[in-house]
C-alpha positions in Angstrom: 0.0 -0.2 -0.1 1.4 3.4 -1.0 1.2 6.5 1.2 -0.3 9.7 -0.3 2.0 11.8 -2.3 0.9 15.1 -3.8 0.5 14.8 -7.6 3.7 16.1 -9.5 1.7 18.0 -12.2 -1.5 19.5 -12.5 -4.2 17.2 -13.8 -6.0 18.4 -17.1 -9.3 19.1 -16.4 -11.9 20.5 -19.0 -14.0 22.7 -17.0 -17.7 23.9 -17.2 -16.6 27.2 -18.0 -19.7 29.3 -17.2 -21.8 29.6 -14.3 -25.5 29.4 -15.4 -27.5 32.4 -15.5 -28.9 33.9 -12.1 -26.8 31.1 -10.3 -24.3 32.2 -7.5 -21.3 30.4 -8.0 -19.7 28.4 -4.7 -17.2 30.2 -2.9 -13.5 29.5 -2.8 -13.5 30.2 0.9 -15.6 27.3 1.6 -12.9 24.8 0.3 -11.5 22.7 3.0 -10.8 19.2 4.1 -13.8 17.4 5.0 -15.9 19.3 2.5 -17.7 17.5 -0.6 -17.1 18.6 -4.1 -20.0 17.9 -6.1 -19.8 18.0 -9.9 -21.9 20.4 -11.9 -24.2 19.0 -14.4 -22.2 20.5 -17.2 -18.7 19.3 -15.9 -17.2 17.8 -19.0 -14.2 15.7 -17.6 -14.7 12.2 -18.0 -12.8 11.6 -14.8 -15.3 13.6 -12.6 -18.8 13.5 -14.7 -21.5 13.2 -12.0 -18.9 12.5 -9.0 -18.8 13.6 -5.3 -15.4 14.0 -4.0 -14.5 14.0 -0.3 -11.7 16.5 0.1 -9.1 14.8 2.4 -6.3 17.6 2.1 -6.6 21.0 1.2 -3.6 23.7 1.5 -1.0 25.6 0.0 0.5 22.5 -1.6 -2.8 21.7 -3.5 -5.8 19.5 -2.7 -6.3 15.7 -2.5 -9.6 13.6 -2.2 -11.4 10.8 -3.0 -14.5 9.9 -5.4 -17.2 8.3 -2.9 -19.5 7.4 -5.5 -17.8 5.2 -8.1 -18.1 1.5 -7.1 -16.0 -0.9 -9.2 -16.6 -4.7 -9.6 -13.5 -5.9 -7.8 -13.8 -7.4 -4.6 -11.7 -6.2 -1.7 -10.4 -10.0 -1.2 -9.1 -9.3 -4.8 -7.4 -6.0 -4.2 -5.9 -6.8 -1.1 -5.8 -10.3 -0.9 -2.3 -10.6 0.8 -4.3 -9.3 4.1 -5.8 -12.3 5.8 -8.4 -9.6 7.3 -10.1 -9.4 3.9 -9.7 -12.9 2.3 -13.4 -13.5 2.6 -14.7 -9.9 1.7 -16.8 -9.4 -1.4 -17.7 -6.0 -0.7 -16.3 -3.9 -3.6 -13.6 -1.3 -3.8 -14.1 2.2 -5.2 -12.4 4.4 -7.8 -10.9 7.1 -5.9 -9.6 9.0 -8.8 -7.3 9.1 -11.8 -4.1 9.5 -10.0 -1.9 6.4 -8.9 -4.6 4.0 -9.6 -2.3 1.2 -8.5 -2.3 2.6 -5.1 -4.9 1.9 -2.4 -6.4 4.3 0.1 -9.2 3.8 2.6 -11.8 5.8 4.4 -12.5 4.2 7.8 -14.9 4.9 10.8 -13.6 2.7 13.3 -14.4 2.5 16.9 -11.1 4.4 17.7 -8.3 6.2 15.7 -6.5 3.3 13.7 -2.9 4.3 14.5 -1.8 7.7 13.1 -4.5 7.9 10.3 -5.3 11.3 9.6 -8.8 12.3 10.7 -11.0 14.2 8.2 -14.0 14.9 10.2 -15.9 13.4 13.1 -15.0 9.9 13.4 -14.1 9.5 9.5 -10.2 8.8 9.1 -8.2 8.8 5.9 -6.2 5.3 5.9 -2.9 5.4 3.9 -0.7 2.8 5.0 -0.9 -1.1 5.3 -0.6 -0.6 9.2 -3.2 1.7 9.4 -5.4 -0.5 7.0 -5.1 -3.5 9.3 -5.6 -1.4 12.5 -8.7 0.0 11.1 -10.1 -3.5 10.0 -9.1 -4.9 13.4 -11.2 -2.2 15.0 -14.2 -3.3 12.7 -14.0 -3.0 9.1 -17.5 -3.7 7.9 -18.6 -2.4 4.4 -20.6 0.4 6.6 -17.7 1.6 8.2 -14.7 0.9 5.8 -14.2 1.5 2.3 -11.2 1.2 -0.2 -10.2 3.3 -3.0 -7.9 2.7 -6.1 -6.1 5.8 -6.8 -7.2 9.3 -5.8 -8.2 12.8 -7.2 -5.3 15.5 -7.0 -5.1 19.1 -7.9 -2.0 21.3 -8.0 -1.9 24.5 -6.3 -4.4 26.9 -7.5 -6.0 24.7 -9.7 -9.4 23.7 -7.7 -9.6 27.3 -6.8 -9.7 28.0 -10.5 -12.2 25.3 -11.3 -14.7 26.3 -8.4 -14.6 29.8 -9.8 -15.3 28.6 -13.3 -18.4 26.9 -12.0 -17.5 23.2 -12.3 -18.1 22.4 -8.4 -20.8 22.9 -5.6 -19.0 22.8 -2.3 -20.9 21.2 0.5 -20.1 20.1 4.1 -19.0 16.3 4.5 -20.8 13.8 6.5 -20.5 10.1 7.3 -24.0 9.2 6.3 -23.0 10.1 2.6 -19.4 8.8 2.6 -20.8 5.2 3.4 -24.2 5.6 1.8 -25.4 2.2 0.9 -26.4 3.3 -2.4 -23.5 5.2 -4.0 -24.9 5.1 -7.5 -27.5 7.4 -6.5 -25.5 9.6 -4.0 -24.9 12.6 -6.9 -28.2 12.6 -8.1 -29.6 13.1 -4.8 -27.2 15.6 -3.7 -27.7 17.5 -6.8 -31.6 17.4 -6.5 -31.3 19.2 -2.9 -28.6 21.6 -3.8 -30.3 22.7 -6.7 -33.5 23.0 -4.5 -31.6 25.1 -2.1 -30.0 27.5 -4.7 -33.7 28.0 -6.0 -35.1 28.8 -2.7 -32.3 30.9 -1.3 -31.7 34.7 -1.7 -29.1 35.2 -4.4 -27.2 37.8 -2.3 -24.7 36.4 0.4 -25.6 32.9 -0.4 -23.6 30.2 1.1 -23.1 26.9 -0.4 -21.9 25.1 3.0 -23.9 24.9 6.2 -23.5 26.8 9.3 
């Protein structure tokens, strides 16, 4: 298992380009670890069409996150077969993003912090090493509280901010229920519906895209 490394170069992204008429764009100031990036309907990059990304890292060096709603057909036992803890696990691995797709990262919600795993929000942790993974599984790694991801989504400094200003993403507050939703294929459509209803009903001036 590979530890997270910042992407060495920007990832080429085809942007939506224009915010829809009358729609208030998300605010760059709302970007932070623990937030969801929800792809706008007209985001054209095939890597991110109809995706929801949980930001795990955000700062001067760029941003890193995991797509939470792209389930693959690969079982956990096949991807991490060298670990006895998952030898009988048939739950699927997810596609975390287009960067370093041969590496594996995890999101866990164990009873306690798994080693030195990075907390993202509340009791959800980013698992980025074999030791952290084994600890998370030992603490209770059922499908409802643990998911593994192939690759990750990465942005060079300033790149994600540019995409947000161009209108490619909604920014919403993250929550564990959505990260471990049992029906990930419908997460994007459900979040889009709620977000668009909120935009339609909210005042145009001073609108925030995140919760209080």
